N, C-alpha and C positions, 0 to 999 in steps of 0.2 A: 401397633409397634412402628417406632421410628427408626428409619435406617440412616446412619450417618456415613457420608463419603468425604474422604479428604481429596481435596483438588489441588493438584500440583501444575503450576504454569512454569515453564522453562524459557528463560531468555537470558541473554548475555549483554551487558552494557560495555562497549568498547570505547576507550578514550579518545580515539580519532580514526578517521577513515583509513589511515594508513594501516591499521590492525586488520583491516578486511582483506578478503581474498581479491585478486586482480578482478574477477567477474563482478563481485559485490561492489567494489569500489567504482567500476563502470557504470553499473546500474544506479548507484547512489548519485554519481555526478550528472547522469542524464536527467534524473528526477530533479536535481538542483537546477539544471539548464532549463527544464520544462517550466519552472516557475515564472520565467520571463514571457511565457506565452499565455499565462492564465488570464482569464477575464474576470476580474474582480473589482469593478468600479464601485461597489457598494461597501464591502467589508474591507477592502484593501489588503486582504489576507491571500497572498498568492501561494497556491498549493501545486506541486509538481509531483507526478508519479511516473514510474518507469518500471520496465520489466524485461527479463531475458528469457526468451523461448528456448526450448530444447534444441531447435534448429540453428541456434546461435544468433537469431535476429533479435533486435532490441526495439522497444516501442515506448512512447511517451504519451502522457495524458495530462490535462490540467482542469482545475476547477473552472466551471462555466457558470457565472451568476446570471440573474435575470431580475428585471424590475419587479416581476411578479415572483417574489422570493421562493416560493415552493417549486418554481419551474426550473431552477438551477441544478446543477449536478456537480458532485464531487470529482476530484481528480482520479481517485481509485476507480470509480465506476465508469467515467469516460474511457479510461484506459482499458479496462477488462471488457466493456461492452464492444468497444471498437476491436480490439484483439479477437474476441469471440466471434464477432461477425466476419472478419477477414481472415482469420486462421482458425476455423472452428475445431480443427484437431490438434492445434498447437498446445504443447505443454508448458506451463509456466514454471520455471525453475526458481528465479529470484524476482522479487518485487520489492520496490522501495518507495517511500513517500517522504517528501521534504516540504517545508513551508517557510516563508519570510514575508515581512510586511512590505508593502509597496515602498519604493525609494530607500530600502534598506538592503544591504548585501548580506548581512549575517542571517544565518538560519535559525528558526526558533523551533521548539518542539512541535512535532507533527504526530498526530495519532489518528487513526481512522475512526470515523463515527460508526454508530451501530449498524446503520444500513450498509455501509461499505464493508464492515467486518462480515456481515451476512453474505454479501456478494462474493467476497473473497473466499469464504468457507464453501460456498456452492462451487466455486471454480476448482478448489482443491478436491472436494468430493467427486466432482465430475470426472477429474483426470486420475483420481485414485493414486495420486502421488503428492507428497508434501510440497508446499510452496515456502521456500525460505523467504522471510520477509524482514526488511529493514525500516526502521523508523529514525528519522532525524531527531536527536534529542538537543538539549541546550548545550552550549560551550563546546560545540564540535563533536560531542559525542554521538554514538549510534547505538541504538537497541537492536539486537539481532535475535530473531526467532527462527529456530529450525524448521518449525511447521507453523503455518498460518492458523492452525487449529488452536494454538495457545492464545491467539487474539480473541477467539470466541469459543470457548470450550463446550458450550451447550448449544450446538447448531442446529438449525431446523433444515431438514433435507427432504428429498423425495421419499425416503424411508419413513418419514413422519405422516405422510398423507395417507 
């Protein structure tokens, strides 16, 4: 017998950053600023990520490429691994990811890869609280998720081991 389950993913597309809360806008702007520190000499795709911890501190990460391509790392993971190492008890409230091409100032759509979605899901599971997630979209729009669980609805956690 086959069981069918309907999956619902909840998100909102806002037409501009002005429609975000002040905290969301701050995190998005930090992610945009972070793109200027990305090390992307091969793809020229500058990705920035930022987050807000429950203690009010903000943190940024960028993609870091390497001539040996598999040795690079995405902005989302550099950010979360750095925060996890330095603030192991910190709870992530809001996280944002943005991207632009080198030598261009306008932002293009940014969406976490599968590996990053899994890492974000692990942090959300670990802290037992939702991470509000913002993705830069095209034309200044922003996609807002109230929970990072909507990025990867079928997560692999320690409960699966």
